[in-house]
Every structure is written in C-alpha cells, then in structure tokens.
C-alpha positions in Angstrom: -77.3 108.4 35.3 -75.4 109.4 38.3 -72.1 109.5 39.2 -72.6 106.5 41.2 -74.0 104.2 38.3 -71.3 105.9 35.5 -68.2 104.9 38.4 -70.8 101.4 38.1 -70.4 100.7 34.9 -66.8 101.7 33.8 -66.0 99.5 36.7 -67.6 96.8 34.9 -66.6 97.4 31.4 -63.0 97.8 33.1 -63.9 93.4 34.3 -65.2 92.6 31.5 -62.2 93.5 29.5 -59.7 92.3 32.6 -62.1 88.7 32.1 -61.7 88.6 28.4 -57.6 89.4 28.8 -57.5 86.8 31.2 -59.7 84.1 29.4 -56.9 85.2 26.2 -54.3 84.9 28.0 -56.0 81.5 29.5 -57.3 80.3 26.0 -53.6 80.3 24.4 -52.4 78.8 28.3 -54.8 76.0 26.8 -54.0 75.9 23.9 -50.4 76.3 24.8 -50.7 73.3 27.2 -52.4 71.3 24.1 -49.6 71.7 22.2 -47.2 70.4 24.8 -49.1 67.3 25.4 -49.9 66.6 21.5 -45.6 67.4 21.6 -45.1 65.1 24.3 -47.2 62.2 23.2 -45.7 63.0 19.5 -42.6 61.7 22.0 -43.7 59.2 23.8 -44.4 57.2 20.0 -41.1 58.9 19.1 -39.9 57.4 22.7 -42.4 54.0 22.5 -40.8 53.1 18.6 -37.2 53.4 19.1 -37.6 50.7 21.7 -39.5 48.9 20.1 -36.9 49.3 16.8 -34.0 48.9 19.5 -36.2 45.2 20.4 -36.3 44.9 16.5 -33.0 45.4 16.4 -32.5 43.1 19.1 -35.0 40.6 17.4 -32.9 40.8 13.8 -29.2 40.4 15.8 -30.4 37.1 17.8 -31.8 36.0 14.7 -28.3 36.8 12.3 -26.7 34.7 15.0 -28.8 32.3 14.9 -28.9 31.4 10.7 -24.3 32.3 11.5 -25.1 29.4 14.0 -27.4 26.9 11.8 -25.1 27.6 8.4 -21.9 26.8 10.7 -23.8 23.4 11.5 -24.9 23.0 8.3 -21.4 23.6 6.9 -19.8 21.0 9.1 -22.9 18.4 8.6 -21.9 19.2 4.7 -18.1 19.1 4.9 -18.7 15.5 7.5 -21.4 14.7 5.1 -18.6 15.2 2.0 -15.7 13.1 3.6 -17.9 10.6 4.2 -19.2 10.6 0.7 -14.6 11.2 0.1 -13.4 8.0 2.4 -16.6 5.9 1.0 -15.6 7.0 -3.1 -11.2 6.6 -1.3 -12.6 2.4 1.1 -14.0 2.1 -3.0 -11.0 3.4 -5.1 -9.1 1.0 -3.2 -10.8 -2.0 -3.2 -10.8 -1.1 -6.5 -7.6 -1.4 -6.6 -7.0 -4.3 -4.7 -8.6 -6.0 -6.7 -6.5 -5.2 -10.0 -4.1 -5.4 -7.8 -4.9 -9.3 -7.0 -6.0 -10.0 -10.7 -3.1 -8.7 -11.9 -1.2 -11.0 -10.0 -3.0 -13.8 -11.1 -2.2 -13.1 -14.4 1.2 -13.0 -13.7 0.9 -15.9 -11.8 -0.7 -17.5 -14.8 1.9 -16.5 -17.3 4.7 -17.4 -15.2 2.8 -20.9 -15.0 2.7 -20.7 -18.9 6.4 -19.8 -19.4 7.3 -22.4 -16.7 5.4 -25.1 -18.8 7.1 -23.7 -22.2 10.1 -24.3 -20.7 9.3 -27.4 -19.3 8.7 -27.9 -22.5 12.0 -26.7 -24.3 13.9 -28.9 -21.4 11.7 -32.5 -22.8 13.0 -31.3 -26.2 16.6 -31.1 -24.8 19.0 -33.7 -25.1 19.8 -34.9 -21.5 23.1 -33.1 -19.9 25.5 -35.5 -18.7 28.5 -35.5 -16.4 30.3 -37.9 -16.7 34.3 -37.4 -16.6 35.9 -37.5 -13.7 36.9 -35.2 -12.0 40.6 -34.1 -12.9 38.6 -33.7 -16.3 35.7 -31.4 -15.5 38.8 -29.2 -13.5 40.5 -29.3 -17.0 37.5 -29.2 -19.2 37.2 -25.8 -20.5 35.4 -23.9 -23.0 36.9 -22.3 -26.4 35.6 -19.0 -25.4 36.6 -19.5 -22.0 37.3 -15.4 -22.0 33.7 -14.9 -22.7 31.7 -18.1 -21.2 32.8 -18.6 -17.3 30.8 -19.2 -14.0 32.4 -19.6 -10.9 29.7 -21.4 -8.4 30.6 -23.0 -4.9 28.3 -23.5 -2.0 27.9 -22.1 1.4 26.7 -24.1 4.1 27.0 -25.5 7.7 26.3 -29.3 9.0 24.5 -29.7 11.6 23.6 -32.4 13.9 21.8 -33.8 16.5 22.7 -36.2 19.8 20.5 -39.5 17.3 23.5 -38.3 14.1 20.7 -37.1 12.2 20.7 -32.9 10.7 21.2 -31.2 8.3 23.2 -29.1 5.7 21.5 -25.1 6.0 23.1 -23.2 3.3 23.0 -21.9 -0.3 24.6 -21.8 -3.0 25.2 -19.3 -5.7 26.6 -19.1 -9.3 28.9 -16.0 -10.5 29.4 -14.9 -14.3 33.3 -14.5 -14.5 32.6 -14.1 -18.1 32.1 -11.4 -20.0 29.6 -12.8 -21.9 25.2 -13.0 -20.6 24.3 -16.2 -19.3 21.3 -17.5 -19.6 18.7 -20.2 -17.8 20.7 -21.9 -16.3 20.5 -25.7 -15.3 22.0 -27.0 -12.0 22.6 -30.0 -11.0 23.3 -31.4 -7.7 24.8 -35.7 -7.2 23.9 -37.1 -4.5 26.2 -40.8 -3.2 25.1 -42.6 -2.5 22.1 -42.1 -4.7 20.1 -42.8 -1.8 20.6 -39.6 0.7 19.3 -37.4 -2.2 16.7 -34.9 -1.0 17.3 -31.2 -1.3 14.1 -28.7 -0.4 14.2 -24.7 -0.2 12.4 -22.5 -1.6 12.2 -25.3 -5.0 8.1 -25.5 -6.6 7.3 -28.3 -8.1 5.0 -27.2 -11.1 3.7 -31.1 -10.9 2.7 -29.9 -7.3 -0.1 -26.9 -8.4 1.7 -24.6 -6.7 0.2 -21.3 -4.9 0.1 -17.9 -5.5 1.8 -16.9 -2.8 5.2 -19.8 -3.6 4.4 -19.2 -8.0 6.0 -14.8 -6.3 8.5 -15.7 -3.8 10.3 -17.9 -5.3 12.8 -18.0 -8.2 13.7 -22.0 -8.5 11.6 -25.3 -9.6 12.4 -29.0 -9.7 12.9 -29.8 -13.6 10.0 -31.8 -13.6 10.5 -34.2 -17.0 11.4 -37.8 -17.8 15.8 -37.6 -18.0 14.8 -35.6 -14.7 13.6 -38.2 -13.2 15.4 -40.9 -14.3 18.5 -39.5 -13.6 16.5 -39.0 -9.6 17.5 -42.8 -9.9 21.1 -43.0 -9.7 20.8 -39.9 -7.0 20.8 -36.1 -9.6 18.6 -34.1 -8.6 17.7 -31.0 -11.3 16.8 -27.3 -11.1 16.1 -24.5 -13.2 15.5 -20.8 -13.1 11.1 -20.2 -12.4 11.2 -17.4 -15.2 13.3 -16.4 -18.0 16.9 -16.3 -16.5 19.6 -13.7 -17.4 23.2 -12.3 -15.5 25.7 -10.7 -16.9 29.2 -10.3 -16.4 29.7 -9.9 -12.6 25.6 -11.2 -11.1 25.1 -13.6 -9.3 22.4 -15.6 -8.7 21.9 -18.0 -5.7 19.8 -21.0 -4.3 18.9 -19.6 -1.4 18.9 -21.0 2.2 18.6 -24.5 0.9 18.4 -27.8 3.2 19.9 -31.3 3.2 18.8 -33.4 5.1 20.6 -36.0 7.1 20.2 -40.1 7.1 23.2 -41.4 9.2 22.0 -44.5 8.3 22.5 -44.7 4.2 25.7 -44.4 4.4 29.5 -43.9 6.6 30.1 -41.0 3.9 27.6 -39.4 2.3 29.1 -36.4 -0.8 26.9 -33.6 -2.4 28.1 -32.5 -5.8 26.9 -29.9 -7.9 27.1 -29.1 -11.7 25.8 -26.2 -14.0 24.8 -26.7 -17.4 23.4 -23.8 -19.9 21.7 -25.8 -22.7 21.6 -22.4 -25.2 25.1 -21.7 -24.7 26.2 -25.5 -25.0 28.4 -24.6 -21.7 28.9 -26.6 -18.7 30.7 -25.8 -15.4 31.7 -27.9 -12.0 31.2 -26.1 -8.5 34.6 -25.3 -7.1 33.7 -27.0 -3.5 31.6 -30.2 -2.6 29.7 -31.0 0.4 31.3 -34.0 2.4 29.5 -35.7 5.5 32.2 -38.1 7.7 30.0 -39.5 10.4 
C-alpha cells in the first residue's frame, strides 16, 4: 500500500470516528431533547392540572356559597314558618282564653243571678220595714248599741231645670259606716211626696226585666221586686238593695252613684224625697241626714 493510500485510509477512519462521535453527541442531544420535551409535557400537564384544580376550587367555592345562601333562605323560611305557626298558636290560645273568659263571665253572671234570686226569696220572706214615726222621732231613735251600729247616709245632688219648668235631679246617695261593727246588705227606701212623683233611674237593674250580662257586671244595685215593695210603690216608696252580698266595715262607704229623678212640675208645687236605710239582719235602721226638696 502506498503512502497515499495509507493517508486516505487513516483519514477515513478518522472521519468515521469523528462521525461516530458526532452521532453519539447528537444521540445524546436527542435523548436530552426527548427528556426535555417529556419534562415540558409533564409540566404542561401539571399546569393544566393546577388550572383544572383552581377551576374546580372556584366551582366548589361557588357551590359552597350557593349552599350557604340556600341554607340561609331555608333558615329564614323555617323561622318565618315557625313564626307563623307560633302566631297561629298564640291566636288560637287567645281565642280559647277569650272563650274561657266569656264562659267564666257567664258562670259569674248566673251565680250572681242565683244569689240575687236567693236574696229576693229572703226579702220576700222578711217582714216589711216600717218607717211610720215622725221626723223628730226618727231623729231621736237610736239603736241600743249605737257605738257598734251606726250609719250616716246623705244626698249629694243638684237640680237642673229647663225653660218649660221640667228637668231632673242628678246626684249620688252615700252610706258611711261610722260605727265599729260591719254592716251588711242594706235596704234603701226613697220616699217621695207626692207619691205620684216617685221615680228614680240610674245603675239600678230589675231581675224581672232579664238584664244583660253587661248590665249585671256594671250594676251594684237592684230594685226590690217583691210583694211588699210593689205595695210600697203605691204610697211613693222605691226600695233598692245591693245586687250582690255586700258588707262594709267601719269607715267604709257605699254609694248609689249618678242617679236621676225626673221632675214633673204639673204634679205638685213641691216635691220632697227622703231616704231611709234598713239593715234587716242586724235590725238596725237609719234616716238620711238631709233630703231633696224642690219648690216651683
């Protein structure tokens, strides 16, 4: 082999080695590029995953907010429904309580009527009180136990006239226990002269007229609608007594408030009204310290 051929062979080998090295180097670069690409792809997938996670988290936050809003609305609805139910229960209880109160009032009314009827029976059984003594005798008559039984009664009134000489007396009648013993169930007699002028109105009821519940509750006095009281009307006497069992202790006062007596001037030139009080159980009587006098 000549020198020329030997050089050409060596060059060829050298080039082959060079290209091997280059191929190896390129192969390394290719592997590195593939790894880099795989890494980039992995990073992209991670970024996509992170974005997806963030989106899901946002969706979860949005859903959580919706759940909270719905829970609040549900709570408000439940509270509103509970308030409505509570209000309905309260209205039902109030209605039941009102019915019970009405029943209690009716029972009380019936009890009062029964007691009043019993009182009327007792009045019918009792003898008619008699006030036939003269005014001077009445003033000087005292009970045996004056310090224990004593009642001062009197009128407080005013007279109102119209132009045609008609009008009415308006006032109150008071009973004061000035003794030391408790007084019970007074019978009050208003004696009119002339007898034709006898009439007194006010918060006084008649059980015969079947008073209403309101009238029974608002009234303290009732007319004594018995046989001897009816006969007493013919001589100008009107008798009344408390509607309920009544006791007033020493120092207490009982009153017939705001009574009215109509005035008819054609009956007589003079009209007088006296008052007497009789305590049947204690057999004690008293005359009012003043009287009503009307002169035309």
